[in-house]
N, C-alpha and C positions, 0 to 999 in steps of 0.2 A: 507102892508108887502112887497109886490112885489116892490114897489117903493123904499123902503129902500135897498133891495138887488141890485137893478139897480144902485143906487147912490154909494153903497159900491164898486161894480165892476168897476165903472167909476173912482172912486178915486184910486183904485189899478192900473188901466190901465194908469192913468195920472202919477202916481209915477214911474211906470216902464219905461214909455216913457221918462220921464225927466232923469232917471238914465242912460238909454241907450244913450241918446243924449249927456249927460255930459261925457261919456267914449269913444265916437267915436274916438277922436284923438289918444288915447292910443292904441286902437285896430288896427288902421291903421299903427301906428308906429311899432307894434309887427309884423304885417303881412309883412312889408317891410324888417325887419331884419331876417326873417325866411329863412333858406337855401333853394335853389331851389330843386325841386323834382328830385331825381337822376334817370337818364335813364339807360337803359341796358348797354350802352357804358361806363358809369361811373364806372361800376364794373369790366371792363376788362382792366387790366394793360398792356399797350402797351410796348413792349420791347424797351429799349433805346439803340441805336447803339453807341458803343464806339470804335473808330478806334484803332487797335492794336498799342502798343508802338513800335516804330522803333529803332533798334540798329544802332547807327551811324557807317558807313563804315570806317574801319581803313585803310587808304591809307598809304602804307609804304613810307618812305622818299626816294626820288630818289637816285639811286646809282651814285656817282660822276663819270663823264667820265674821263678816264686817262688823256685826253688832257687838261681838265680844273681843275684837282684836285691838291691837295697839296702834299707835301712830304709823307704824311700818306698813300695816295692811289697810287701814281705813282712813280715808281723807288725809293722806300724808302731807298735802300742801297746806293744811290748816294747823297753825301753831296753837298750843294750849291757851295762850293768852287771848286768842280770837274767839274762843268758845264763850258764849254769854253766860253770865252768872246763873247758877242754879241748874245748868244743863250738863249732860255728859256727852262725850264724843259720839256715842252710839245713837244719840238723839238728833244728830245733825243729818240733813238731807244730802244725798250725793250731789245735789245742785246748790249746796251751801255757798252763798254769796255770788253765784253765777247770775242770779236774779236778785236785785237789791231794791229795798224801799229807799228811794232817793229824797223824797220830801213828803210832807203832810201839811195841808192847809185847812185848819179847823174852822176858820172864820167863814161864815156862810151868809149870803144875801140872796135876794130874789134873782138878781142878774148873774150871780156867780156862786155856785154851790161849793161845799167843801170838797177837797180833792186829795187823793192819795196817788202819788206818782211812783212808778217802778221804772228801773232801767235794767238792761241786760247786755252782756257782751260775751258771745259764745265763740268757741273754736270753730274753725272751718269744717263744715259737714255735720256739726252738732245741731240737734233739734230737740226742743223741750215743749211738751204739751202742758200748759198751765191751767187749762180749764178744770174746775173743781178744786183748785188750790184755795186756801183760806187765809184771810187776814184777820187777826184778832187784836182787839184793843182792850183796855180796861173796862170798856162799856159794852162791847158787843163783838159781832163777827159778821163778815161778808164772805161770800164765795165768788170766785172769779167765774163769770158766765161764758157762754159761747158768743161768737161774733160772726158777722158777715165779712168775708175776706174781700169781695169785690162787689160793692153795692151798685145795682143797676135798676133804674126806675122802670125798665121795660119788662123785667121778669120778677118772679116771686123770690124774695130774698130768703135764703135758707142758711141759718146760722150753723157754724161748725166749731169744733174745738180750736182753740187758739194755739197755733204751733209757732214757737219762736225760733228764729235762725239769725245768725250773724249778730247784729246789735240793734238796739232801738229803745222805744219808750212805750209805756202803758199808763194812761191817765184814767183814773177811776173816780167818777163823780157821784155825789150823793143824791142827785135828782133823777128824773125820768128822761128817757131818750125821746127826742122830738119825732123820731120815726119808729119808736118801739123796737129798735134794733141797736146792737153794739156794732161798731164798724172799724175796719182798718182804713186809715186815710190813704187817699191817692192824689195824684196831682190835679185831678178834676173835681175833687170833693167839694171845693168852695162853691160850686154852682148850686149845690143842694140848699144853700141858704136862701136862694130865690123862691124856694117852695116851702121850706120848713124854718121854724124859729128855734135853732139850736141854742142851748144855754150850757156852757159858753158858746159863742159863735165859732163856726169853723174858720180855719185860716183861709184868707182870700189871696191865694197865690197860684192861680191857674196859668196854663200856657197862653201865649198870645193867640188871639182869634185867628190871625193870619200868619202864615209861615214866612211870608216876605211881603214887602210893600207892593211888589209887582202883582201880587194876587188880587189886590183891590184897586189897582191903578186905572182900570177901565171904568170904574164907577164914577158917578157925578161927584164934583168937588164937595158939595154939602154932605153927601153920603159918606165920603172918606173922612171928612172932619168929624162926623158923628161917631164913626167906628173908632177913630183914634181917641175920642173922649171917653169911651166906655172903660170903666175900671175893670180890674182883673176879676174874673168870675161873675161879671154882671151881664144880665140879659137886657136886650133893648127895651126902652120905655115904650109902652103901648101908645101913649099920646103922641110922642115924637114919630113913632113908626107910622101912625095914621095921618100925620101932618104932611107927609111927602106927597108931591103932586101925582096925579094919576096918569103920568106919562110913562114912556118906556124907561126913562132914567129912574123915575120914582119906583116903578115896578121892579126894576133890576136891583135897586137898593133894598127894597123889602125882601126880595128873594134871597139876597145874601144874608140879611139880618135874620131870616128864618133858620139859617144853618147854625146860629149861635145857640148852643144848648149843652146841657150836661151829657146827653146821649151822643152828640156829635163829638164832643171832647173825648169821650170814651173810645169812639171808633178811630179817631185820629191818633190817640196816644196810648191805648191800652197795651200795645206791643213795645213801647219804649222801655229801655232797661231800667229807667228811674221812675216808671209809672207808679208803682206801689211805694208808699212810705213805710218805713219801719216804725210806725206809730199807730197805736190802737187807742180808741176812745170807748170807754165802757161806762154805762149808767146803771147803778144798783138800787136807786130809790131807797137809800137807807143811810142814816148818819151814825157813825160809830166813834167819832173823834171827840175827845174832851177839848173844850175851848182853851184850856190853860196848859196842862201837861198830860202826856200819855205815853204809853209804850205799845208799839205795834210789832206784831210778829207774823211773819209769812211762813205758812206751812204747806208742804206738798201734799199730794193725795194720800200719802201714807202717814200723815201727821208728823212728819219730820221737819225740823226747823230749816228754813231756807235763808231767812235774814231777820234781823231785829233792828228797829228804829225807835229811838227815844227822843222826845222833845219836851 
């Protein structure tokens, strides 16, 4: 009986061994395809760094330089046909034709020098400094000098840069100034002719000596007649002044005549709205005009063309 049991168990062991050996390849294949054992690190999700999106920098287009730009950007009010021959738009001054050469008189005599006249018409609030601007001809060049804005005999005249505003005129003479100064004219300037010999003569258009006839009505009749006879900007004649009698009436007349002067005119009228004239007289002591034909060009301080005049 024991022998049968042993044989039975051997048969079972042989069968199991054979079954196992026949399935070994399948077991190995399954083991190879099984996922690896997860470690602790496998369960920790590492953050992934994503760089922030960058917004492209918007670079504004460059602003065209006036020198290199077209009509749209530089002197748009100037048409191409207005640009003088031989010049480019970038060679024009920002003040192009705001100040103009209006005339040129080349003929010169002892009593009347050659003259170049400028005129200007500016917008409200606009101001232009023209000192050191140049006028060139075929023969030479002159520079616009400084001038005295309000000439006063009682104080030292200090010339300053010429600042133009509104509208007006500039006359440039080829001789010397009688006072060694260039001046802006005012409504009393004609009185200066009593002391200096200007060439050409200053305009004789001063205010009346008296503000009303009532002002001199208390003077003697002969005194009133003489005052009425005085021309504009004229001082009393010394001979007539001394011929008046040495009476109270004569002394009163002389006292009134003593008030007639350039200085008195300034005191009375320097606050008037129309005291200053928009007119400048300059003397450069140089002749640059051709007697027959010439071309004049006005340049600003940056050597850009302001105007051209051909005669």
